[in-house]
C-alpha positions as CSV (number, residue, x, y, z in Angstrom):
1,M,-34.3,-60.6,32.4
2,S,-35.4,-57.0,32.7
3,A,-33.9,-54.2,30.8
4,T,-33.3,-50.9,32.9
5,A,-34.0,-47.3,30.7
6,S,-31.0,-45.4,30.6
7,T,-31.4,-41.9,31.7
8,P,-29.1,-38.9,30.3
9,D,-26.9,-37.6,33.1
10,I,-27.5,-34.0,34.1
11,R,-23.7,-33.7,34.4
12,D,-23.0,-33.9,30.7
13,F,-25.8,-31.4,30.0
14,Q,-24.5,-29.0,32.1
15,T,-21.1,-29.3,30.9
16,L,-22.4,-29.2,27.4
17,K,-24.0,-25.3,28.1
18,K,-20.7,-24.5,29.5
19,D,-18.9,-25.3,26.5
20,I,-21.5,-23.8,24.4
21,G,-21.0,-20.9,26.3
22,V,-17.2,-20.6,26.2
23,A,-17.2,-20.9,22.4
24,I,-20.0,-18.1,22.0
25,V,-17.6,-15.9,24.1
26,V,-14.4,-17.0,22.3
27,F,-16.8,-16.2,18.8
28,V,-17.7,-12.5,20.1
29,A,-14.2,-11.8,21.1
30,L,-12.5,-12.7,18.0
31,A,-15.0,-11.2,16.1
32,L,-14.5,-8.0,18.0
33,G,-10.9,-8.3,17.2
34,Y,-11.0,-8.9,13.8
35,L,-13.5,-5.8,13.5
36,L,-10.9,-3.5,15.5
37,S,-7.8,-4.6,13.7
38,Q,-9.7,-3.7,10.4
39,V,-10.7,-0.2,11.8
40,V,-7.2,0.6,12.7
41,I,-5.8,-0.7,9.3
42,N,-8.6,0.9,7.4
43,R,-7.7,4.2,9.1
44,T,-6.1,7.1,6.8
45,K,-4.7,10.4,7.1
46,L,-5.6,13.1,4.0
47,Y,-2.9,14.7,2.3
48,Q,-3.9,18.0,0.4
49,E,-1.7,19.9,-1.7
50,P,-1.5,23.7,-0.7
51,S,-3.3,25.8,-3.3
52,S,-4.2,22.8,-5.2
53,P,-7.4,20.6,-5.3
54,F,-5.2,17.6,-5.4
55,Q,-5.6,15.1,-2.6
56,L,-5.3,11.6,-1.5
57,A,-5.8,9.6,1.4
58,Y,-2.9,7.3,2.8
59,P,-2.8,4.6,5.8
60,A,-2.6,6.5,9.2
61,G,0.0,4.1,10.3
62,W,2.5,5.5,7.9
63,T,5.4,7.9,8.8
64,N,6.8,10.7,7.1
65,A,10.0,9.9,5.1
66,E,13.1,11.6,4.3
67,S,13.8,12.4,0.5
68,L,16.7,13.7,-1.3
69,Q,14.3,15.1,-4.0
70,E,11.6,17.6,-4.0
71,V,8.6,15.6,-3.6
72,L,4.9,16.8,-2.1
73,L,4.7,13.7,-0.3
74,K,7.0,10.8,0.8
75,V,5.7,8.6,3.5
76,E,6.6,4.6,4.5
77,D,5.0,1.8,6.3
78,P,7.1,1.3,9.7
79,T,5.5,-2.2,9.8
80,A,6.7,-3.6,6.8
81,A,8.9,-7.1,7.8
82,S,11.9,-5.8,5.9
83,A,14.7,-3.7,6.2
84,Y,13.6,-1.6,3.5
85,K,9.9,-0.4,4.2
86,T,7.0,0.0,1.6
87,T,7.2,3.4,0.6
88,L,4.3,6.0,-1.1
89,T,6.0,9.0,-2.8
90,V,4.1,11.6,-4.9
91,E,5.5,14.0,-7.1
92,A,4.1,16.7,-9.4
93,R,5.9,18.6,-12.2
94,D,4.1,21.9,-13.7
95,L,3.6,21.7,-17.6
96,D,4.8,24.0,-20.3
97,P,1.4,25.2,-21.6
98,T,3.2,26.2,-24.9
99,A,4.5,22.5,-25.6
100,P,3.2,20.3,-23.0
101,P,4.7,16.6,-23.1
102,T,2.8,13.9,-24.5
103,M,2.2,10.8,-22.3
104,Q,4.7,8.8,-24.2
105,Q,7.4,11.6,-23.9
106,L,6.6,11.1,-20.1
107,I,6.8,7.6,-19.9
108,D,10.0,7.9,-21.5
109,R,11.6,10.3,-19.3
110,R,10.7,8.2,-16.6
111,V,12.0,4.7,-17.8
112,E,15.4,6.6,-18.3
113,Q,15.3,7.8,-15.0
114,R,14.4,4.6,-13.2
115,S,17.0,2.7,-15.5
116,Q,19.6,4.4,-13.7
117,F,18.7,2.0,-10.5
118,T,20.6,-1.2,-9.7
119,A,19.5,-4.3,-11.5
120,Y,16.7,-2.3,-12.9
121,H,14.3,-4.6,-14.7
122,F,11.1,-3.1,-16.6
123,I,8.3,-5.3,-16.3
124,S,5.4,-3.7,-18.1
125,N,3.2,-0.3,-18.6
126,A,-0.6,-0.2,-19.3
127,E,-3.1,2.6,-19.8
128,T,-5.3,3.5,-17.0
129,T,-7.3,6.6,-15.8
130,V,-7.0,7.9,-11.9
131,A,-9.7,10.3,-10.6
132,G,-10.9,10.7,-14.1
133,A,-7.4,11.7,-15.9
134,P,-5.6,9.6,-18.3
135,A,-2.8,8.0,-16.7
136,Q,0.0,4.9,-17.2
137,E,1.1,2.4,-14.8
138,L,4.8,1.5,-15.2
139,R,5.7,-1.8,-13.3
140,Y,9.7,-2.3,-12.5
141,T,11.8,-3.9,-10.3
142,Y,15.1,-3.1,-8.8
143,V,17.7,-3.8,-6.1
144,V,18.8,-1.6,-2.8
145,Q,20.7,-2.1,0.0
146,P,18.6,-0.7,2.5
147,I,21.2,-0.1,5.5
148,D,24.2,0.7,3.7
149,T,26.7,1.0,7.0
150,P,30.0,-0.6,7.7
151,R,29.6,-3.9,9.6
152,R,25.8,-3.8,9.7
153,V,24.8,-7.0,8.0
154,S,22.0,-6.4,5.4
155,L,21.0,-8.2,2.5
156,P,20.4,-6.4,-0.7
157,V,16.2,-6.6,-1.1
158,V,14.3,-6.8,-4.4
159,V,12.0,-4.1,-4.7
160,V,9.0,-4.0,-6.7
161,A,7.4,-0.8,-7.9
162,R,4.2,0.6,-9.3
163,D,4.5,4.1,-10.9
164,Y,1.6,6.0,-11.8
165,I,1.9,8.9,-14.3
166,I,-1.4,11.1,-14.2
167,L,-1.5,14.3,-16.5
168,T,-3.8,16.8,-16.2
169,P,-4.1,20.3,-18.3
170,D,-1.5,22.0,-16.6
171,R,0.4,19.6,-14.4
172,S,1.6,15.8,-14.2
173,Y,1.7,14.0,-10.9
174,Y,3.6,10.8,-10.2
175,L,2.2,8.5,-7.6
176,T,4.8,5.6,-7.0
177,L,4.6,2.8,-4.6
178,T,7.7,0.6,-3.7
179,A,7.6,-2.2,-1.2
180,P,9.8,-5.3,-0.7
181,E,9.1,-8.4,-2.8
182,N,7.7,-10.4,0.3
183,E,5.1,-7.1,0.8
184,V,4.1,-6.8,-2.6
185,D,0.6,-7.9,-2.0
186,R,-0.3,-6.4,1.0
187,A,1.2,-3.1,-0.8
188,N,-0.6,-3.6,-3.8
189,A,-4.3,-3.5,-1.7
190,R,-3.2,-0.4,-0.1
191,M,-2.3,1.6,-3.3
192,E,-5.6,0.2,-5.2
193,A,-7.3,2.2,-1.6
194,I,-4.8,5.1,-2.3
195,L,-5.8,5.4,-5.9
196,K,-9.8,5.4,-5.5
197,S,-9.1,8.3,-3.2
198,V,-7.4,10.4,-5.4
199,K,-9.1,13.9,-6.1
200,L,-7.8,16.3,-8.8
201,Q,-10.5,18.7,-8.9
């Protein structure tokens, strides 16, 4: 009884080479796509306050938003998956040099203002610094009706807010990030980058 030696099929080897080639092309395409998306996501615009050293960088894809109050900057993320869009608001107040307020007074005023919001719920406050200046972070939630138009269906949205009060010798700054509940994680990551970009002098 004779045994015949098995020889590898050349067609299997050629198919394997093609599969490896396709896998490499797909991997490279995915890697390039990821890098491109990161470049787009991490692109920023610089806001510079006129006649002041204050500046910060925010995502380039965010667009200007209307404000009923006097603010330095108000921008929103048009890609947020909610009728209410993630929003960054920057305000500034000149301080009275003869009787500057304490940080606690600024916190109390801010909490009193925000407590007027529908279903306002204070979560916490914590001492921190922003660009080397003393600051306080306030966290709270409230509810908004983003589309308040007759015959247009829109459920109320739970909004989560991070409010930073920054105290300098002659001014106080307020950086507020508000985001719908389902966008909080993404918004918090953006806020961390924004805070790192702040310059006060």
